[in-house]
N, C-alpha and C positions, 0 to 999 in steps of 0.2 A: 809713144804713150797712147795715142789714138788706136794704134794697131793692137795693143794689149787689151784695151777696153773692148774693142770690136771682137777680138778673139774670145774674151770672157763671156760675151753675150751669145756667141754662136756655139761655143763648147763649154758648158758649165762644168765647174770643178766637181769631183766626186763627193766632196763634203757637202756642197749645196744640194746635190741630187739626193743624198741620203737624208738630209734634213727635210727636204720637200716631200720625199716619199713617206717619212715618218709622220709628217704633218698631215698628209692626206689620209693615212691610216687612222690617226687620231680623230680627224674630222669625220671619217666614216663610222668610227666606233660609237660616237655619241648618238647619231640618229638611229643606229641599230639597237642600242640599249634603250632608247626612248620607245622605239617600235615594240620591243619585247615587253616593256612595262605596260604600254597601252594595250597590247594584246592580252596580257594577263589580267588587266583591269576589266577589259571588255568581257573576258570569259567569266570573271566573278560577277559582273553585272548581269550577264545573260543567265547565269545560274540562279541568282536571286530573283530575277524577273520570272523565270520558269517556275520557281517554288511558289511565288506569290500568285501567279496565274493559275497554277494547279490548285492551290488552296481555295482561291476564289471560285473556280469551276466546281470544286467539290462541295463548297457551301451552297452554291446556287442550285446544284443538282438535287439537293434535299436528301442525299444519301446519309449524311452525317447528322448528328444532333446539333441543334442550334448552339452557337458559341456562348450565348448568355441565357441558357435555360433556367438557371436558378433565379436570376433576376426577373425573368418573365413570369415564372411561377409565383414568386413573391408578389409581383404586381397584380396578378390574377387573384391571389388570396386577399389582398387589400381591397380590391374592387368588389369581390364577393361579400366581404364583411361590410363594406359601405352600403351595398344593396340591402343586406339584411337589416342594418341599422335604419335605413330609410324606410324600409317596409314596416318595421315595428313602429316608427314614428308616425307613419301614415295611418296605421291601424289605430293608434292612440288618438289621433286627431279625428278619425271617423267616429270613434266611440264618444269623444267629447262633443262632436257635432250632433250626433244622435241624441245625446242627453240634453243639449241645448235646445234642440227642436222639440223634444218632449216637454221640456219646461215651458217653452214658448206656447205650445198647444194648450197646456194646462192653464197657463195664465190667461190666454186668450179666451178659453172656455169660461173661466171664472169671471172675467170682465164682461162677457156677453150674456151672462145669466141675468135674468130679471131680478131686480132688487125685491126682497120680501116686504 
């Protein structure tokens, strides 16, 4: 019995060799498949990164129109209108101040006249 066990260890049966060979092939297939998936994923990420960097370089170069031109123009228009409104309000205040000064001068002149 010991001789049979010893012989099984030194000369494996063809069935056990076939199973271990298939097992090795299966074990090798998994890492290869994972490597292919990762390589594909890396190519996709590199492509996306390249597009984003290209877009960023294009925007910074000033060659293209600003991405938010309409919003910027609307903000400029709002600011211009605010300046016009404030200018009109300032002109009205200046007119009111001039009228108040004139009234003050007239009243001061009346008060400083000698009584008859």
